[in-house]
Each structure stands twice: as structure tokens, then as C-alpha cells.
Z-matrix of the N, CA and C atoms (Angstrom, degrees):
N
C 1 1.449
C 2 1.527 1 109.22
N 3 1.303 2 116.03 1 142.05
C 4 1.455 3 120.99 2 -179.58
C 5 1.526 4 110.39 3 -82.77
N 6 1.326 5 116.75 4 144.80
C 7 1.468 6 118.73 5 177.62
C 8 1.532 7 110.69 6 -68.61
N 9 1.308 8 115.34 7 149.66
C 10 1.460 9 121.40 8 178.84
C 11 1.519 10 108.97 9 -88.22
N 12 1.318 11 116.95 10 122.44
C 13 1.456 12 121.62 11 178.08
C 14 1.517 13 108.55 12 -108.18
N 15 1.305 14 116.12 13 126.31
C 16 1.453 15 121.46 14 176.83
C 17 1.518 16 108.56 15 -115.27
N 18 1.313 17 115.69 16 123.40
C 19 1.456 18 120.22 17 176.89
C 20 1.513 19 109.11 18 -88.11
N 21 1.304 20 115.34 19 143.93
C 22 1.446 21 120.92 20 177.27
C 23 1.515 22 111.24 21 -100.17
N 24 1.321 23 115.81 22 -174.26
C 25 1.458 24 121.77 23 -179.48
C 26 1.524 25 110.79 24 -59.64
N 27 1.332 26 116.36 25 -41.29
C 28 1.472 27 120.89 26 -179.58
C 29 1.526 28 110.70 27 -59.14
N 30 1.325 29 117.57 28 -44.14
C 31 1.463 30 121.14 29 -179.49
C 32 1.527 31 111.66 30 -65.41
N 33 1.341 32 116.45 31 -35.83
C 34 1.470 33 119.87 32 177.77
C 35 1.526 34 110.64 33 -65.27
N 36 1.326 35 116.86 34 -43.13
C 37 1.461 36 120.95 35 178.64
C 38 1.518 37 109.96 36 -65.63
N 39 1.341 38 117.66 37 -42.64
C 40 1.464 39 120.78 38 178.35
C 41 1.526 40 110.97 39 -61.27
N 42 1.327 41 117.51 40 -37.69
C 43 1.460 42 121.05 41 179.22
C 44 1.523 43 110.80 42 -61.08
N 45 1.325 44 117.05 43 -46.63
C 46 1.463 45 120.46 44 176.28
C 47 1.527 46 110.00 45 -64.22
N 48 1.319 47 117.77 46 -37.86
C 49 1.460 48 121.60 47 179.53
C 50 1.519 49 112.60 48 -63.56
N 51 1.332 50 116.55 49 -41.53
C 52 1.460 51 120.55 50 178.38
C 53 1.528 52 110.72 51 -63.02
N 54 1.318 53 116.02 52 -40.83
C 55 1.465 54 120.12 53 177.82
C 56 1.522 55 110.46 54 -64.47
N 57 1.328 56 116.39 55 -43.35
C 58 1.470 57 120.78 56 179.90
C 59 1.523 58 111.03 57 -60.89
N 60 1.332 59 117.64 58 -38.68
C 61 1.463 60 121.06 59 -178.60
C 62 1.527 61 111.08 60 -61.71
N 63 1.332 62 117.50 61 -50.31
C 64 1.466 63 116.96 62 -176.69
C 65 1.532 64 111.94 63 -73.37
N 66 1.336 65 117.50 64 -30.86
C 67 1.467 66 118.18 65 176.71
C 68 1.525 67 111.40 66 -65.48
N 69 1.334 68 117.15 67 -40.69
C 70 1.458 69 119.50 68 179.10
C 71 1.529 70 111.55 69 -74.04
N 72 1.305 71 117.78 70 -33.28
C 73 1.464 72 120.16 71 178.55
C 74 1.527 73 111.71 72 -69.71
N 75 1.321 74 117.19 73 -36.10
C 76 1.461 75 120.83 74 -179.74
C 77 1.520 76 112.14 75 -86.89
N 78 1.333 77 117.76 76 -16.40
C 79 1.468 78 122.35 77 175.87
C 80 1.515 79 107.28 78 -114.18
N 81 1.313 80 115.69 79 -108.90
C 82 1.458 81 122.29 80 173.61
C 83 1.519 82 106.90 81 -163.20
N 84 1.327 83 118.12 82 159.49
C 85 1.465 84 119.38 83 178.15
C 86 1.529 85 113.07 84 -58.02
N 87 1.323 86 117.55 85 -26.85
C 88 1.465 87 121.10 86 -179.21
C 89 1.531 88 112.78 87 -87.13
N 90 1.329 89 118.57 88 -0.46
C 91 1.467 90 121.21 89 -173.32
C 92 1.524 91 114.00 90 -83.48
N 93 1.326 92 118.18 91 -0.30
C 94 1.470 93 122.11 92 179.47
C 95 1.530 94 112.79 93 55.84
N 96 1.316 95 116.61 94 38.14
C 97 1.459 96 120.65 95 176.38
C 98 1.509 97 114.94 96 84.28
N 99 1.319 98 117.59 97 11.00
C 100 1.463 99 120.81 98 179.03
C 101 1.523 100 108.57 99 -95.48
N 102 1.321 101 115.84 100 125.44
C 103 1.465 102 121.34 101 179.08
C 104 1.526 103 108.46 102 -138.76
N 105 1.302 104 116.27 103 149.09
C 106 1.455 105 122.38 104 177.74
C 107 1.534 106 108.48 105 -64.58
N 108 1.325 107 116.04 106 123.81
C 109 1.467 108 120.94 107 -176.88
C 110 1.522 109 111.48 108 -59.78
N 111 1.321 110 117.81 109 -37.82
C 112 1.467 111 119.38 110 -179.30
C 113 1.529 112 111.12 111 -66.45
N 114 1.334 113 117.47 112 -30.88
C 115 1.467 114 120.36 113 176.11
C 116 1.532 115 110.28 114 -67.37
N 117 1.320 116 115.96 115 -45.70
C 118 1.473 117 120.49 116 -178.96
C 119 1.526 118 109.89 117 -65.91
N 120 1.310 119 116.56 118 -41.30
C 121 1.470 120 121.18 119 178.75
C 122 1.530 121 110.26 120 -60.73
N 123 1.327 122 116.66 121 -44.22
C 124 1.465 123 120.79 122 178.70
C 125 1.523 124 111.09 123 -63.03
N 126 1.331 125 116.16 124 -40.93
C 127 1.460 126 120.32 125 179.75
C 128 1.524 127 111.16 126 -58.91
N 129 1.325 128 116.94 127 -45.27
C 130 1.463 129 120.13 128 -175.79
C 131 1.523 130 113.95 129 -88.61
N 132 1.314 131 118.17 130 -39.46
C 133 1.461 132 120.10 131 -177.65
C 134 1.522 133 112.82 132 -79.56
N 135 1.333 134 116.59 133 -42.21
C 136 1.467 135 120.28 134 -178.64
C 137 1.526 136 112.53 135 -95.14
N 138 1.351 137 115.52 136 -10.99
C 139 1.465 138 122.16 137 179.85
C 140 1.525 139 112.10 138 56.20
N 141 1.339 140 114.53 139 44.22
C 142 1.462 141 119.13 140 176.59
C 143 1.518 142 108.95 141 -151.51
N 144 1.321 143 115.36 142 160.27
C 145 1.455 144 119.89 143 177.03
C 146 1.522 145 108.75 144 -74.23
N 147 1.326 146 118.15 145 135.76
C 148 1.471 147 121.97 146 -170.94
C 149 1.533 148 114.77 147 -83.40
N 150 1.323 149 117.03 148 54.27
C 151 1.467 150 120.26 149 178.15
C 152 1.523 151 112.11 150 -58.25
N 153 1.347 152 117.47 151 -40.85
C 154 1.460 153 120.14 152 -176.33
C 155 1.527 154 112.35 153 -68.33
N 156 1.333 155 117.47 154 -15.14
C 157 1.460 156 121.63 155 176.96
C 158 1.530 157 111.81 156 -91.74
N 159 1.315 158 116.69 157 -2.23
C 160 1.454 159 120.49 158 178.58
C 161 1.520 160 114.72 159 105.19
N 162 1.318 161 117.60 160 -2.75
C 163 1.469 162 120.01 161 -179.71
C 164 1.523 163 110.41 162 -68.18
N 165 1.301 164 115.05 163 139.33
C 166 1.462 165 122.06 164 172.92
C 167 1.526 166 107.49 165 -137.00
N 168 1.314 167 117.32 166 147.45
C 169 1.472 168 119.13 167 178.31
C 170 1.529 169 110.18 168 -59.45
N 171 1.306 170 115.42 169 143.90
C 172 1.456 171 121.03 170 178.91
C 173 1.523 172 110.09 171 -67.78
N 174 1.309 173 116.03 172 145.23
C 175 1.469 174 120.65 173 174.95
C 176 1.520 175 110.46 174 -70.66
N 177 1.336 176 116.33 175 -23.67
C 178 1.460 177 121.73 176 176.89
C 179 1.520 178 109.18 177 -84.73
N 180 1.321 179 118.35 178 129.91
C 181 1.465 180 119.21 179 179.62
C 182 1.530 181 112.17 180 -74.32
N 183 1.309 182 115.99 181 148.08
C 184 1.462 183 121.70 182 171.43
C 185 1.521 184 105.89 183 -80.77
N 186 1.324 185 116.34 184 122.43
C 187 1.462 186 120.73 185 -177.89
C 188 1.522 187 110.43 186 -119.42
N 189 1.304 188 116.24 187 167.80
C 190 1.459 189 120.88 188 176.98
C 191 1.526 190 109.97 189 -61.30
N 192 1.324 191 116.58 190 -38.00
C 193 1.468 192 120.22 191 178.64
C 194 1.531 193 111.42 192 -65.26
N 195 1.338 194 117.78 193 -44.24
C 196 1.468 195 119.81 194 -179.61
C 197 1.525 196 110.74 195 -67.30
N 198 1.331 197 116.81 196 -36.31
C 199 1.466 198 119.75 197 176.28
C 200 1.519 199 110.96 198 -65.76
N 201 1.332 200 116.58 199 -42.86
C 202 1.460 201 120.73 200 179.22
C 203 1.515 202 112.14 201 -60.00
N 204 1.327 203 116.59 202 -42.23
C 205 1.466 204 120.73 203 177.91
C 206 1.526 205 111.13 204 -61.84
N 207 1.331 206 116.74 205 -41.86
C 208 1.464 207 119.83 206 -179.78
C 209 1.525 208 111.08 207 -71.18
N 210 1.316 209 118.37 208 -35.87
C 211 1.467 210 120.88 209 176.44
C 212 1.526 211 109.57 210 -59.79
N 213 1.316 212 117.59 211 -45.32
C 214 1.468 213 121.21 212 178.25
C 215 1.520 214 110.15 213 -62.47
N 216 1.328 215 117.20 214 -42.68
C 217 1.459 216 121.05 215 178.77
C 218 1.530 217 111.28 216 -61.92
N 219 1.325 218 117.15 217 -44.46
C 220 1.467 219 120.89 218 178.91
C 221 1.523 220 111.02 219 -64.04
N 222 1.327 221 116.29 220 -43.43
C 223 1.461 222 121.71 221 -178.41
C 224 1.520 223 111.21 222 -63.45
N 225 1.326 224 117.01 223 -44.43
C 226 1.466 225 119.82 224 -177.10
C 227 1.517 226 113.02 225 -76.91
N 228 1.323 227 118.25 226 -17.45
C 229 1.463 228 120.13 227 178.59
C 230 1.528 229 112.28 228 -89.45
N 231 1.328 230 117.12 229 2.73
C 232 1.454 231 121.51 230 178.51
C 233 1.532 232 109.21 231 -63.94
N 234 1.338 233 118.67 232 125.24
C 235 1.466 234 120.57 233 -176.21
C 236 1.525 235 114.19 234 -74.14
N 237 1.313 236 118.26 235 -10.26
C 238 1.458 237 119.98 236 -179.99
C 239 1.523 238 109.99 237 -68.98
N 240 1.342 239 116.20 238 146.47
C 241 1.458 240 120.30 239 179.62
C 242 1.527 241 110.57 240 -60.02
N 243 1.301 242 116.65 241 -42.46
C 244 1.465 243 121.95 242 176.06
C 245 1.513 244 107.64 243 -121.94
N 246 1.322 245 118.39 244 105.54
C 247 1.465 246 119.49 245 177.97
C 248 1.530 247 110.95 246 -56.00
N 249 1.317 248 115.68 247 151.56
C 250 1.456 249 120.87 248 -173.86
C 251 1.513 250 113.42 249 -56.93
N 252 1.297 251 118.65 250 -27.76
C 253 1.463 252 121.09 251 179.51
C 254 1.511 253 113.00 252 -63.26
N 255 1.343 254 116.35 253 -31.18
C 256 1.456 255 119.87 254 179.15
C 257 1.512 256 111.33 255 -80.35
N 258 1.335 257 117.70 256 -37.28
C 259 1.459 258 119.93 257 -178.38
C 260 1.518 259 111.48 258 -75.50
N 261 1.310 260 117.77 259 -23.45
C 262 1.466 261 120.94 260 179.92
C 263 1.513 262 110.31 261 -65.41
N 264 1.327 263 116.27 262 -38.49
C 265 1.474 264 119.50 263 -176.69
C 266 1.506 265 113.36 264 -86.26
N 267 1.344 266 117.82 265 -4.37
C 268 1.469 267 120.54 266 -179.27
C 269 1.523 268 111.16 267 -71.47
């Protein structure tokens, strides 16, 4: 039997944070979470930065504030009636 893993509120926030990091790194902090799919695919499938596809680091730095804004945007755009972060703490 497999062990039961329960994620808490912290893990839910970290999950959104991890997504925000790669979206801003592959796009830019000002892109509102929009990133070129081929860049993201290269990052995860080839495990390298997609320079040969034309990607270049953004001139705008990724900051804790920009990540926080994107985490909130990702969380509030969740189509579920109750996002997982709320049901985890119930």
C-alpha cells in the first residue's frame, strides 16, 4: 500500500510559487504569467535554458514582489469553486 501524503497550506503556496518562478524566468516579470511554451518545454524536457530557441533573460529582475503578484493571480484564476489552498486548511 502506498503512503498517504497530505499537503498543507504551505505546500500549496510553494506549488504556485514554483510555477510563478519558471513562468517569469521564461517570460518576464511584466508578462503576467505568459511564457513561450517552447521555452518552458525546453526547460523541462531538455533540462537546459532555451538560448537556441531565442530565449534571453529578461532585463527586468524577478523579485519576491513580482512572484507574489503572480502567485495571487494564479491562485485567483483557479477554476475550482474552492481552490485547494482553502480546502487544505478545512
